[in-house]
N, C-alpha and C positions, 0 to 999 in steps of 0.2 A: 279471457279466452278470446282467441282470434276468431273472426267471423269467417266461416267456410263459404266458398262459392258453390253454386249449384253443381258445377262440373266436379268439384272436389267431393261433394256428397255422392254424386253418381258413381264416381270412380271408387269410393270407399264401399258402396253397395255391391259393386262388381266383385269385390274380394270376400264378401260374406256368403255364408250358406243360407239356404232358404229359411231355416229355423231362426237364424240371427236376424234376417230381414223381417220375419214375422214379429219378432220381439220389438224391433224398431217401430213397426206399424202399431203394435199394441201400446207402446210407450207414447206414440204421437197421439193416439186416442185418449189415453189417460191424461196426458199433459195439456193438450189443447182442446179436448172435447169434440174432436172432429175425426170422422172416419175418412181416411184418405181415399179408400176404394169408393165410397159414396160420392165423393167430389168428382172422381173420374167418371163414374156412371152418369152423373148429373150433367157433366160437361158435354158428353157425346151427343145427346139430342139437340143441345143448343148449337153445337157445331154444324149438325146436319141441317138445322133450320136456317143457318146463316148462308148456306149454299143457295145460289140463285139457279133454279132449274135443276133438271134431273142429273144424277151422277152417271147413269147409264142410259144409252139410247139404242134404238134399232137403226141400222143403216139399210135403207130401202131404195131400190132402183126404180125410178119413175119412168125413165126412158134411156135406151142405149145410145141413142143419137145416130149420127151418120157413120161413125167408125165402130160398127158393131163388133168386128173381129178383135180389136184392141180391148174392148169392154169384156168380151167373152174370156180372153186370155187373163185379164185382171181378175175377173170373178173366179176363175179356176185357180189362180195363184193365191188369192185372199182366202177362199173357202176351203180349198183342197178337194172340191167336187170334181167329178169327171167332166169331160167335154160336153156330153149330152145335157147333163144337168145344168151346166154353166150356160149353155146356149138357151135352154128353156128359160132361165131367169132373165137373160138378155132379151129374148123375144117377148116375154109376158110381163116382165117386171117382177118385183117382189123383194122379200127380205134377203139381203146379202149376209148380214151378220146381226145377231140379236144380243142385246144387253152388253154393248161395247162401252167402255169409258168414253166420256164426252170428248176428251182430247184426242183419243185414238180414232173416234168416229170422225172428227174434223179432218184428221190426216187422210182417212180412207176416202172421205168425200172429195178432198182436193185431188187425190190420185184419179178418181173416177171422172171428175170434171175435166181434168187435164186430158183424159182419153176421149172426152166428148159426151159423156153420160150425164144424166140429170139425176141427182141424188137428194133424197129427203131424209132427214134425221127425225125419228119419231120417238 
């Protein structure tokens, strides 16, 4: 019997019904003594532990800087808030966005720093 590649196995699974896939999983449990779903569940915490740092952060305005009008416009654009609320954040500082993916937060930080603001990621 020829060895199947992982891609070939996945392609064949795509053609099966859910009942057929369940039968395959049951046969794997029987043949190898391993529950594939338990392996996937056990791998998830290990993957999370491997990440260095938080996966989501808050983007906080520390200071609007000298170009406050550009910062207010940017706050308004990013948050969807009105002009008054955006100005209040620019004047007093505070959270611009909560629980943002780290990569997206870095992009926002770069935009705000380009406009002259000081941003903290918490």
